[in-house]
C-alpha positions in Angstrom: 313.7 89.0 32.1 311.2 89.8 34.9 308.1 87.8 35.5 304.7 89.3 35.0 304.1 89.9 38.7 307.3 91.7 39.6 307.1 94.8 37.5 306.8 98.3 39.1 303.3 98.8 37.7 302.0 95.5 39.1 299.0 95.7 41.3 295.6 94.2 41.9 293.5 94.1 38.8 290.4 93.6 40.8 288.4 96.3 42.4 287.3 96.4 46.0 284.9 93.6 46.8 281.4 94.9 47.5 280.2 94.5 51.1 277.9 91.5 51.4 274.6 92.1 53.1 271.5 90.1 53.9 268.9 90.5 51.1 265.4 89.3 52.2 264.3 89.2 48.5 266.9 86.6 47.7 265.6 84.5 50.6 262.1 84.8 49.3 263.1 83.9 45.8 265.1 80.9 47.1 262.0 79.7 49.0 259.9 80.1 45.9 262.4 78.1 43.9 262.4 75.4 46.5 258.6 75.3 46.6 258.4 75.1 42.8 260.9 72.2 42.6 259.1 70.3 45.3 255.7 70.8 43.6 257.3 69.8 40.3 258.6 66.6 41.8 255.3 65.7 43.4 253.4 66.4 40.1 255.8 64.3 38.1 255.3 61.4 40.6 251.5 61.9 40.5 251.6 61.9 36.6 253.5 58.6 36.6 251.0 57.2 39.1 248.0 58.4 37.0 249.6 57.1 33.9 249.9 53.6 35.3 246.3 53.8 36.6 245.1 55.1 33.2 246.7 52.1 31.4 244.8 49.8 33.6 241.6 51.1 32.2 240.5 54.1 34.3 239.5 56.7 31.8 239.3 59.6 34.3 243.0 59.0 35.2 243.9 60.3 31.7 242.5 63.7 32.6 244.4 63.7 35.9 247.5 62.7 34.0 247.1 65.6 31.6 246.4 68.0 34.5 249.4 66.8 36.5 251.6 67.1 33.4 250.6 70.6 32.7 251.0 71.5 36.3 254.5 70.0 36.3 255.5 72.0 33.2 254.1 75.2 34.8 256.0 74.6 38.1 259.3 74.0 36.2 258.8 77.1 34.1 258.1 79.3 37.1 261.1 77.8 39.0 263.4 78.6 36.1 262.1 82.1 35.9 262.8 82.5 39.6 266.3 81.2 39.1 266.8 83.8 36.4 265.7 86.5 38.8 268.1 85.3 41.5 271.0 85.3 39.0 270.1 88.8 37.9 269.9 90.0 41.6 273.3 88.4 42.4 274.8 90.2 39.4 275.8 87.0 37.5 273.7 87.9 34.5 272.5 91.2 33.1 269.4 92.4 31.3 269.3 93.2 27.6 271.0 96.5 26.6 268.4 99.2 25.9 268.1 100.3 22.3 268.9 103.8 21.3 265.6 105.3 20.4 266.9 108.6 19.1 268.9 107.2 16.2 266.9 105.5 13.4 268.2 102.1 12.2 269.3 101.8 8.6 266.8 99.8 6.7 268.0 96.4 5.8 268.5 95.7 2.1 266.0 93.3 0.6 267.8 90.0 0.0 270.6 90.5 2.5 274.2 91.6 2.1 274.8 89.6 -1.1 271.9 91.3 -2.9 273.2 94.7 -1.8 276.5 94.3 -3.7 
């Protein structure tokens, strides 16, 4: 019995690799991701510092703690959105499939499948 690689129809199952080229947009996105991660780290460090100051009795530090926390969340969110864009540009992920607008969807039965029986 012949192995799977020795048959007469055997060949490469992969297509030709696309030519890699420099993409300035990917560099810009990578710099944005790096800036967001550095800003996030600094804001988390600042929030920890403001938290310890606030526990010592400084009431203004609570406001700075809240502001640093919201800023850290925003930086992390923007960084993750930029990661998603990089993955889409590299072809690792794809966008959602467009819906067919010409064909109307069937209305769902009230109560689900069991109620439709």
